N, C-alpha and C positions, 0 to 999 in steps of 0.2 A: 278556771271559770271565774268571771267577774263577781265581786262582792255585791250583794243586793242591799239597797238602802233600807234602813230600819223604818218601822211603822211611825215612830215619832217624827222622824225627818219628813215623811210624806204628809202627815197631818199639818205640819207647819207650812208647807208649800200650799196646800189646799186652802188653809185659812187666809193666807196672804192674798190669794187671787179668787176668793169666792164671789166677789162682786162681778167680775168679768166672766166667770163660768168657764175659763180655759187657761191652759198653761202658756206661758210665754216662751220665746226662743231662749237659747243658752245665753246669748249676749244681753238680752233684756233682763233675764233673771239675775245675771251677774251684776248688772248696773243697779238693780234694786238693792243688792246686798251692800254695795259700796256707799259711803257717806255722800249724801247729795250735795252737789256744789251750787246748785241753784236754790234760790229762795222759794219757799212755798207759803202759800197763804194759810194753809190749814196746819196749825201747830200739832194738832192731834195726830194727823197723818204722819208727820215726821217722827213723832215719839213712838208711834206704833211700828214704823219701819225699823227704827233703831232696836226696839225690843226683839222684833222678829229676827233681825240680823245676828244679834248676840246669841239668840237661841240656836240659830242654824250653825253658827261657828262652834258653840259649845257641843252641839250634837255631833258634828263632824269629828271634833277632837275626841269625844268620848268613844265614838265608833272606832277610831284608830287605836285608841288605848285598849279597847276590848279585843280587837283582832290581833294585836302584837303578841309574840311569844314571850313567856316569862323568862327573865335573865337570872341565872344562878350566880351566886357570889364567886369570885376568883379564888381557886385553891392553889397554894404554892406547889411546884413540882416535887420538891423534896418530900412533902407530906404524902403524896400518892405513892412514890417509890418506897417509902418506909413501910407503908401499909402492905404493899405487895411482898416485900421481903419478909415481913413478919408472918405473912401467910404462906411463906415458902413457894411463892409463885414466881420462880426465877425466869421462866421463859417469857411470861407477860412483862416482867420487869425489864428484860432485855429489849423487847419490842417497844415498850414505853420510852426507854432512854433513847432508843434509835430515832423515834419520832420527834422527841424533843431536841435531839441533836441536829436534825435537819432544819429546825427553826432557830438554832443557835441560842436557845433560851435555857441551857443547862450545861454544867461541866460534865461532859460525857465520861471522860476517863475516870474521874473520881467516882462516878456512879457505877461504872463497870467494876471498879475495884471493890466497892461495897457489895456488889452482887456476888463476885467471886469469893469474897471473905465468908459470906453467909453460906455459900454452896459448900466450901471446904469444911466448914463447921459441921454441916450435916453429914458429909462423907466421913469425917474423923469420928463422929459419934457412932456411926454405923460400924466402922472398922474396929473400934475399940470395944464397944459394948454389944455389937451385933444386934442393935436395936433396929427392927425392921420399919423404918420410916418410909413406908411404901410411896406415898404421894410425893414426899420431898425428894426422894432419890430419882423418881421419874422426872421431876422437874429439873434436877441436876443434869441428868442424861440429855434431856431435850435442850437445855440451855447450851450444853457443850456441843451438841450437833448443830444448833443454830449458829454458834460462833464459828464453827468450822465451815459451815455453808457460807457465811458472810465473808470469811477470809478467801474461800475459793472464788466467790463472785468478784471480790476486789482484784484478785489476780487475773481473772478473765477480762476485767475492764481496766487492765493496767495501762492501756493506751490513754485513758482519761486520767490525766495526772491529778486533777482535783479530787476525783473519786478515790483514787489509790492512796492519796495522802490523807484523806479523811478517816479511812479505816486502818487501825493499828491492830496487828495480830495479837490476840490475848493468850494464845497457846494454852487454852483451858484443857484440851485433851491431854497434852503432855503433863500438865500439872496433876490432872486426875490420875494418870498412870503412875506418876511419882508417888502419890499418896498410897495407891494400891500396892506398889512394889515395896514400899517401906513397911507396910503392915504385913505383907507376905513374908518378907525376909526376917521380920522380928520373931515370927513363930516357927520358922523352919528349925528342926532339931539340929543341935550342934554336933560337929564331928571334927576331930576326935573328942570324945567326952568320957572321962573316967576310964573304966575298963571295958566299955562296950565295944563289941567287934563290929566289923563292917556289915556283916549280914544282919545283926541286930539294928544297926542304924538304918539299913534299907527297909526293914520292917517298920521302923518309926516313920519313915517317909511315906510309906503306904497308908499308915493310919492318918498322917497329916493330910494327905490327898483326900481321903474319905471325909475327914471332918470339914475341910474347906470347900472342896468342889462338890462332894456328894451331898452334904447337908445344906449348904447355902446356895448350891447351883440353881435349884428351881426358883428361889426368890430372885436371884440375880438375873435369871432369864426373864422373869416377869417384869422387872423394872427396866430391862434393856441394857443391863450392865455386864452380862455374862461373857460376851465376846472379848470385851476389854479386860475383864478380870482374868480369863484364861490366858490371854496373850501375855499379861504381866506375870502370871503364875508360871508359865512356861519359861520365860526369861529368867526369873529368880531361881527356879529349880535347876536349870542347866548351868547357871552361874555357880550354884552350890555344888553341883556334881563335878564341875571343873576343879573347884577347890578340893573336893574329896579325892579327885584323881591325882593331885600332887602328893597326897599322903600314901598312895598305893605304890610302893617300891618293890613289890613282889608280883610276879606274873600271875599267881593264883588270885590275888586280890583284884588285879586289873581285869582278869577274866570274869570274876564274879560281878564286878561293877558294870562291865561291858554287856554281859548277858542281861542284867537287870534293866538297863536302859533300853536295849534293843528289843527286848521281849516283854518284860513285866510292866515297864512304865507306860508304853503305848496301850497294852492290853488293859491296864488299870483305867485309863481314860475312856477306852471304848466300852467299858462296863457300864458307864452312865448312859443307858440307851436313850433316855428322854432328853439328854443334852447333846446327843451325837452330832447333830448338824452344826450347832454353835461351836463345838469343840473343833471340828474339822475346819471351820472357817477361821478360828482364832489361832490355831497352832501353826507355827512357821517351820516348814520342813528344813530350812537352812540351819536353824538352831541344832536340830538333831544331827544333820550331816556334818556340821562343823565340829560338834563335840565328838562324834564317832571317829572322824579323821584324827583328832588329837588323841583319843583313847587308843586307837589302833597303833599310832606312832609310839605312844608310851608303853603299850603292851608289848610290842615287838622289841623295844629297848630293854624292858624287864626280862623278856625271854632270853635275849642275847646276853645280858649281864649274868643271868642265872647260869646259863650254859658255860659261859667263859670262866666264871668263877670255879665251876666244877672241873672244867677242862684244865684250868691252871693247877688245880690240886693234883690231877692225874699227871700232868707234866712235871710238877715239882717232885712227886713220888718217884717217877721214872728217872729223872736226872739225879736224884739223891741216891738211887740204887746204882746208877752208873758211876757216880763220883766216889761212893764208899765201897765200890766193888762187892756189894752184897747181892750176888746173883742167886736167888733161891729157885730151885727147880719148880717149874709149873707156875711161877709168878708172872702173870701177863696182865699188867696194869692197864694196857691199852684196850683190853676187851670192854672196859667200862664206857669207852667213847661212844659206841653205837647206842647204848642204852641211854646215855645222857642226851643225845641228839633227838631220839624218838620219843622220850618221855613227854616233852612239851607238846609234841604233835598228838600223842594219844590223849592227853588231858584236854584237848581242844575240840573234841568230837561234837559238842553241843553248839559250837560257835558257827558262824556263817562260813560257807565254802570259800569265800574270797579270802578271809583272814587265815583259814587253815592252809590255803595255798601259800600265803605269804610266810607263815611259820615254817612250812616245808622248804621254801626257798632260802630262808635264813639258815637252815641246816647246812646247806652247801657253803654259805659264806663263813659259818663258824668252823666247819671242817677245814676250809682253806686257811683260815686264820690259825688254827691249831697246827696244821702241817708246816706253815711258815715259821711259827714260833719254835716248834720242835727242831726244825732244820738249823735255825740260828743258834739255839742253845746247845744243840748237839755239836756243832762246829766249835763252839767255845770250850766245851768239855773235852773234846778229842784233841785239842791243842795243848792240853795239860800233859802230865806225866803218865797218862794211862798206858801208853804204848810200851813203857818199860816195866809194866807190872807183871807181864807174863800171861795175862788173861786176854790177849789180843783176839783169839778165835772166839772166846765167849762174848766179848764186847761186840764183835762184828756179827756174830750169830744173833745177838739180842737186837741189834739195829735192823737186821734183815727180817727178823720175826715181827718187829714193830711195823715195818713198812708193809709186810704182808697183811697184818691186821688192818692197817689203814686202807689198803686196797680192797680188802673184803668189806670193810665198813662202807666204802664208796659204792660197791656193788649192791649191798643190801639197801642202801638209801635209794639207789637207782630203781630198784623194784617198786618202791613206794612213790617216787617222784623223779621223773627223768630230768637231769640237769641240761642246761644249754650246752651246745658243742664247745663253746668258748670256755665255760666253767670246767667241763670234763677235761679239756686239754690242759688247763691250768693245774688241776688237781693231779693229773698224771705226771706233769712236769715237776710238781712239788715232791711227790713220792719218789720219783727217780733221783731228785736232788739228794734226798736222804740216803738212797741206796748208793749213790756215788760217793757220799761221805764215808759210808761203810767200806766201800771198795778202796778208797784212798787210805783208810786206816789199815786195811789188810796189806796193801802194797807198801805202806811205810815200813812194815816189818819184812815183807817178802823180797822187796827189790834189792836190798843189800846182799841177801843170800844169792839171788839170781845173778847179779852182776859179778859177784865174787867167783861164782862157779864158772860162768861163761868166760871170764877173763883168763881162767886157767885151762878151761876145756872149750875152746872156741866153737867146735863143731858138734858139741853134745846137745843137740836140739831135742833129742828124745828125753834126756833128763829134765829139761825145762817143762816139757809137756807132762811128764809123770808127776813132777813136783806140784804143778798147778792143779792137776787133777786130784791129788790127795787133799789139798786144801779146800777145793770146791766140794768134795764129797763130805767133808766135815760140816760144811755150812749148807743150809737149805736155801739155795739160790734159784730155785725153780721160778720162772716168770719174773725174776727180779731184773728187769731189763736194764735199768740204770747201772746196777752193780756189774752185770755180765759184760756190758759194752765197755765199761771203764777198765775192768781187769783184762779183757780181751785186747783192747787198744794198747795197753801198756805192755802186755806180753808180746804182741806183734812187733812193737817198737824195739824191744830188747832183742828179739830174734833177728830183726832186720839190721840192727846195729852190729850184732855179732857177725852176721853173714857178710855185710859190706866191709867191715874192718878186717875180717879173716881173709877174704879174697884178695885184699890189697897186700897181705903179708905173704901169702902162699904163692907157689909157682903156678904158671899157666897150666901145667899138666895136672895139677891137683885141683884146680878151680872147678873142673867139670864134676868131679866126685863130690865136692862140697856143695855145689849147686844142686845136684841130684838129691842129696840128703836134705838140703834146705827146703826144696819144693815139696818133698814127700812129708816131712815133719810139719811143715807149715800148713799143709792141707789137713793133717790130723789134728793140729791145734785148732783149726777153724771148726772142725766137726765137734771138738770137745766143748766149745762154748755155744755153738749153734743149737745143740740138742737141749740145752738148759733154758732155751727161750720157747715161748708158746708157738703153736703152728701159725698164728695170725701175725706174728712179728716178722718184719722185713728181714731178709738175710743180712748177716754181718758183712762188712766190706772186707774183702780178702786181698791184701796187698801181694801175697805170694802168687796168687793166680795171675795178676796183671804183669808181675815181673817175669814169671815163667813164660807168658805169651811173647814177651820181647825176646827172651833168651832162646826160645824154641822156634822163632820165625825163620822161614826158609829163604826169603829174599828181602830186598830192601823195601818194597811196597808193603809187604806183610808186617815188617818191623815198624814202618811208619804208621800204619793203622793201629798197631798195638801201643805205640808211644802216645798217639792221640788219646786213646782210651785211658791209658795210664795217667796222662796229664789231667784229664777231666775228672778222674776219680780222686787223685791226690793233688790237691791244689797247693800243698806246701812245697812242691818241687819246682814251682814257677820261679823263673829268674826275675830279680827285681832291678836289674840294671838295664841300660839302653843297649840296643843291638850294636851300636857303634863301638861298644867297649867289650864285646864278646871276643875272646881270644881262643882260637881252636887249638893251638899248640901248647897253650899254657892254661892249666885248670886252676881257677880261683877257688877260694873257700866259700863262695856263695852257694845258693841253693841248687844251682845247676850241676854241682859236683855229684849229686846222687845219680843223675842221668848219665853223666860221664862215666861213673863207676859201672853202671849197668851195661853201657856200650863197650866198656873195656872187657867185661865178662863175656859179652857176646863175641868179641873178637872179629877181625877182618872187616872193620867198619872204616870205609874210606873217609878221608878228610872232608870231601865234598858232601858225602852222605851225613857225616857227623854235623856239619854246619847246617844242613837242611833240618836235621832232627832238633837242633838247638833253636832254630827259627820257629819250629812248631811249639817248643816250650815257651818262647817269648810271646807268641800270638794266641796261645790257647787260653781258655777261660774255664774255671771250675763250674760244674753244673750238677752238683750232687747235694742232697740234703745232709749227708754225713761229712760235709767239708770241715765241721768243727773237730772231727777226729783226725788230727794231723799226725801221720806216722813218721814223717821224715824231719819234722821241724827241729827236734832236739838232737838229731844225728849229725855230727860234724866229722868229716873225713879229712885226714891229713893229706898233704901232697904226696904224689907218687910219680916216679919217673916212668912214664908209660911207654910201652913198646908198641906204638901205634903203627898200624899198617899204612904205608905211604903210597900205595899203588893208586 
């Protein structure tokens, strides 16, 4: 709205034109105000006009002065900022510096540095003396949020290079967190400290949580600092717990610490019901999961170390007994193995199902480790002079008893936690390896006796069966599959050696009688070993049966079928030379000599048929799981002038 002329101004105009009784136009009035350029006759009129003009000008200037706004004196920017900082008005100070920065009338970075210095002084006072500077802390939190927002906006406008370059990230939030972490770490109880136990230290931590979160939590929530504080508190506590974990070298301590973190620590925070929302927002689940993973790994290592330390003691005691020949009746050290393995599982009932399953799985790994160690150390001990001590049967009986305990331990563990098929096969193979070592130790004493007797009494196969039966009855070999198969294999080999060597020395008329005794006693020997295996065990390979089928065949086709079966079962009779070098009329000392000897016993085998049989030997391929038991590999037959049928 236009400014109205004052009353004094109006009176001056009326006085000037009162003779004419009317106002002039704008141009006329203006011309009256200007100095007259023309000469006038009346000097009084001119003087009067000058006085009126001066009054009008003075009146106009006074009107402008009266309507103008009053101007305040200029205040230096630093003086305003200082006043804001003295009043702890950090958010207003930030906004003020930002406004001045846009007009380039202030050193912004220096001002922001002054603001942050004052803010951290407030924070330090609060953290050291717990002085509740309510308004000042609120201003600190608001200023940190404002700086974070400005930084985010600068990133969003990063396409504007001028805007992005103007704002430099102050990292006030990170600085605030560093002050909080430093204060929290300063007051966390030390561990280890004096004679205080781990359980006492955990109680100290609970008291610390109550004092820091429980007492100061409501105030921190009120000033908007609780979320940041809980976040820093969580980080510091888990760093401390990780340090404590390094001192826990016993699985019991690891379990105590693990249970406290997974159950009591979370429950402790959830007890602050009025802070529940902020705590959930602040706590980082990855901190808990990362620590839990490390704790489980350390715990399982401690469990394994504890078990293997005690299993080593058991192993040392057993080998000491074996070395010193101190076999006390009823002393079965291996019975402790099962209790050692399950003790750790029983102690973990309060822990999570997942870690209990892992502990159970490590039982199989530790049992496997023990079986391998025992097999290796046993082999070393048996290579010493034990065989000459006269306690051979006692040593073998002890080995078989230990293998039986190991098998029972495996079965008892299976009732609690079923192993994988692969692990079960590995354990069975390891136990059989121990039984094989026991069998080899027995044979190291028995074989010289057997060979000596059969060299003098070539056809006394019944004595061989009786001698072996007496030794087996002394030992408890029931279900000792590795032991039974090894002794059976060697007994069959010596029986075959005696039979093939004997038939090459005796006349053709006597060969049939020797063959009849061989087949009969061979089958009895087979039954002697088979009955000592469980019903679920596969039948033992019977070399006597396959040889009898060849000798008792009625025609060439039947014999050929029997030879094919014989070759597939006994891979060690395969010829290893090319067919072009096979001589029918001249028997070499290669592996085909066994088949030549059997055909000689058969008699009436034509040269053409013999050649066909040898071709089957060359082309055949073994297809049995028992191919590792080679009955003919160590049997070498000397040359003999054969009375072959040439028809």
